[in-house]
MDAnalysis code that builds the backbone (N, CA, C; Angstrom):
import MDAnalysis as mda
import numpy as np

u = mda.Universe.empty(204, n_residues=68, atom_resindex=np.repeat(np.arange(68), 3), trajectory=True)
u.add_TopologyAttr("name", ["N", "CA", "C"] * 68)
u.add_TopologyAttr("resid", np.arange(1, 69))
u.add_TopologyAttr("resname", ["MET", "LYS", "ILE", "ASN", "THR", "ASN", "GLU", "TYR", "GLU", "PHE", "THR", "HIS", "GLY", "LYS", "ALA", "PRO", "ARG", "GLY", "GLU", "GLY", "TYR", "TRP", "ALA", "PHE", "GLN", "PHE", "TYR", "ARG", "MET", "GLY", "LEU", "GLY", "LEU", "ILE", "VAL", "THR", "GLU", "PHE", "ALA", "PRO", "GLY", "GLN", "MET", "THR", "CYS", "GLY", "ALA", "ALA", "LYS", "LYS", "TRP", "ALA", "ALA", "ALA", "TYR", "ALA", "LYS", "GLN", "LEU", "GLY", "ALA", "ASP", "ARG", "VAL", "ALA", "VAL", "ALA", "ALA"])
u.atoms.positions = np.array([
    [-2.698, -5.121, -19.159],
    [-2.355, -5.482, -20.958],
    [-2.053, -4.516, -22.052],
    [-0.907, -4.347, -22.162],
    [0.273, -3.690, -23.037],
    [-0.720, -3.258, -24.624],
    [-0.765, -2.061, -23.883],
    [-2.547, -1.345, -25.787],
    [-1.077, -1.145, -26.486],
    [-0.926, -1.714, -28.026],
    [0.463, -0.947, -28.344],
    [-0.210, 0.369, -29.734],
    [0.777, 0.792, -29.701],
    [0.099, 2.856, -30.179],
    [1.140, 2.503, -31.872],
    [1.903, 0.994, -31.559],
    [2.743, 1.701, -33.136],
    [2.434, 2.403, -34.518],
    [0.702, 1.386, -34.586],
    [0.131, 1.401, -36.518],
    [0.206, 3.649, -36.055],
    [-0.801, 3.524, -34.680],
    [-0.920, 5.569, -34.174],
    [0.049, 5.543, -34.285],
    [0.902, 6.081, -33.724],
    [2.195, 6.798, -33.987],
    [2.500, 6.775, -35.627],
    [2.643, 5.850, -35.800],
    [2.495, 5.927, -37.387],
    [2.083, 6.975, -37.860],
    [0.678, 7.157, -37.860],
    [0.278, 7.677, -39.052],
    [-0.105, 9.606, -38.160],
    [-0.402, 9.011, -36.808],
    [-0.602, 10.710, -36.846],
    [0.963, 11.607, -36.391],
    [2.230, 10.697, -36.469],
    [3.448, 10.860, -35.917],
    [3.507, 11.492, -33.721],
    [2.923, 11.330, -33.242],
    [2.712, 11.262, -32.043],
    [2.370, 10.324, -31.405],
    [2.602, 9.913, -30.036],
    [1.580, 8.806, -29.448],
    [0.406, 9.523, -28.892],
    [-0.708, 8.371, -28.460],
    [-2.235, 9.034, -28.732],
    [-2.009, 9.595, -27.403],
    [-2.360, 10.855, -26.904],
    [-2.668, 11.210, -26.100],
    [-4.322, 12.943, -26.389],
    [-4.334, 12.737, -24.865],
    [-6.160, 13.767, -24.695],
    [-7.048, 12.722, -24.582],
    [-8.387, 14.616, -24.462],
    [-9.142, 13.809, -25.337],
    [-10.259, 13.566, -26.212],
    [-10.906, 12.855, -26.245],
    [-11.355, 12.940, -27.485],
    [-12.123, 11.129, -28.119],
    [-12.596, 10.276, -29.278],
    [-13.045, 8.609, -28.986],
    [-11.966, 8.199, -29.846],
    [-11.706, 7.098, -29.763],
    [-11.079, 6.048, -29.234],
    [-11.775, 5.454, -29.881],
    [-10.935, 4.738, -30.756],
    [-10.681, 3.114, -31.463],
    [-9.955, 2.276, -31.273],
    [-10.462, 1.207, -31.220],
    [-9.235, -0.602, -30.715],
    [-9.130, -1.076, -31.546],
    [-8.928, -2.349, -31.643],
    [-8.718, -3.411, -32.367],
    [-7.947, -4.435, -30.889],
    [-9.087, -5.428, -31.499],
    [-8.816, -6.319, -30.319],
    [-7.966, -7.822, -31.311],
    [-7.741, -8.721, -30.785],
    [-7.568, -9.671, -32.032],
    [-6.762, -10.887, -31.204],
    [-6.654, -12.170, -31.328],
    [-6.582, -12.942, -30.780],
    [-5.760, -13.792, -31.851],
    [-4.743, -15.377, -31.051],
    [-4.002, -16.165, -31.455],
    [-5.271, -16.634, -31.763],
    [-4.399, -16.838, -33.564],
    [-5.419, -17.976, -34.559],
    [-6.342, -17.528, -35.003],
    [-7.050, -16.223, -34.740],
    [-8.125, -15.595, -35.987],
    [-7.653, -14.336, -36.379],
    [-7.014, -13.944, -35.275],
    [-6.117, -12.378, -35.769],
    [-7.424, -11.009, -35.251],
    [-7.381, -10.273, -36.496],
    [-8.752, -9.456, -36.118],
    [-9.652, -10.175, -35.547],
    [-9.906, -9.764, -34.933],
    [-11.108, -10.390, -34.234],
    [-12.402, -9.195, -34.098],
    [-12.717, -7.410, -33.431],
    [-13.716, -7.252, -34.578],
    [-12.259, -5.501, -33.462],
    [-13.139, -4.298, -34.161],
    [-12.749, -3.047, -34.346],
    [-13.355, -1.962, -33.320],
    [-13.353, -1.862, -31.958],
    [-14.636, -1.084, -31.445],
    [-13.833, 0.512, -31.292],
    [-15.235, 1.370, -31.254],
    [-14.530, 2.465, -30.565],
    [-15.685, 2.357, -28.720],
    [-14.036, 3.195, -27.943],
    [-14.946, 3.862, -26.829],
    [-15.832, 4.042, -26.483],
    [-16.605, 3.977, -25.308],
    [-17.895, 4.267, -24.907],
    [-17.994, 5.909, -24.758],
    [-17.713, 6.575, -25.485],
    [-17.983, 8.791, -24.974],
    [-17.138, 8.909, -25.258],
    [-16.579, 9.849, -25.370],
    [-15.578, 10.409, -25.650],
    [-14.984, 10.211, -24.021],
    [-13.507, 10.776, -23.871],
    [-12.392, 10.402, -22.831],
    [-11.497, 10.339, -22.852],
    [-11.125, 10.194, -21.873],
    [-9.202, 10.697, -22.423],
    [-8.935, 9.263, -22.676],
    [-7.511, 9.502, -23.202],
    [-6.643, 8.380, -24.051],
    [-6.236, 7.317, -22.814],
    [-5.947, 7.486, -21.761],
    [-6.071, 7.009, -20.801],
    [-6.807, 5.618, -19.874],
    [-8.163, 6.790, -19.903],
    [-9.503, 5.731, -19.657],
    [-9.919, 4.539, -20.408],
    [-9.750, 5.812, -21.732],
    [-9.904, 4.905, -22.453],
    [-9.084, 2.847, -22.553],
    [-7.970, 3.279, -22.769],
    [-7.192, 2.664, -22.843],
    [-7.446, 1.190, -21.266],
    [-8.003, 2.083, -20.265],
    [-8.724, 0.677, -19.349],
    [-9.688, 0.302, -19.145],
    [-10.895, 0.972, -20.613],
    [-11.933, 0.420, -21.047],
    [-11.372, -0.729, -21.532],
    [-10.859, -0.635, -22.800],
    [-9.879, -1.834, -23.800],
    [-9.210, -2.184, -23.180],
    [-8.564, -2.423, -21.848],
    [-8.155, -4.151, -21.825],
    [-9.429, -4.336, -21.601],
    [-10.506, -3.921, -20.270],
    [-11.908, -4.370, -19.573],
    [-11.896, -4.922, -20.676],
    [-12.511, -5.026, -21.509],
    [-13.087, -5.235, -23.267],
    [-12.550, -6.203, -23.619],
    [-10.782, -6.130, -23.586],
    [-10.438, -7.388, -24.663],
    [-10.389, -8.747, -23.494],
    [-9.925, -8.356, -21.831],
    [-10.681, -9.607, -20.932],
    [-12.227, -9.940, -21.208],
    [-13.164, -9.328, -21.800],
    [-13.997, -9.920, -22.093],
    [-14.913, -11.049, -23.458],
    [-13.648, -9.419, -24.253],
    [-13.573, -11.083, -25.462],
    [-12.697, -12.214, -25.589],
    [-11.525, -12.153, -24.534],
    [-10.844, -13.688, -25.275],
    [-9.538, -13.043, -26.205],
    [-9.830, -11.862, -26.079],
    [-8.190, -11.337, -26.864],
    [-7.059, -10.892, -25.907],
    [-5.784, -11.279, -27.159],
    [-4.496, -11.264, -26.379],
    [-3.953, -9.763, -26.397],
    [-4.579, -9.135, -27.678],
    [-3.669, -8.543, -28.296],
    [-4.705, -6.791, -28.873],
    [-3.518, -5.502, -27.951],
    [-5.446, -4.622, -28.465],
    [-3.826, -3.304, -29.018],
    [-4.567, -2.961, -29.711],
    [-4.075, -2.107, -29.893],
    [-4.890, -0.764, -30.794],
    [-4.406, 0.664, -30.030],
    [-5.197, 1.929, -30.296],
    [-4.601, 1.846, -32.478],
    [-6.676, 1.982, -33.297],
    [-7.012, 2.040, -33.918],
    [-6.172, 3.571, -34.735],
    [-5.425, 3.665, -35.708],
    [-5.178, 5.141, -36.239],
    [-6.461, 5.300, -36.832],
])
């Protein structure tokens, strides 16, 4: 699943990378935003994106974005 970074890049002026506490927004067609969640603990952006993709499957979300 592709994770959208446009809002993060617009707000921060750069692509998300590095280690930190990452938040993601999960969307489902027809419902819009269904939940915003933090990845569990401090982790790299890559690990957080993997977590977000797996969590999106659990939720039935069809779009995910890195929260700004």
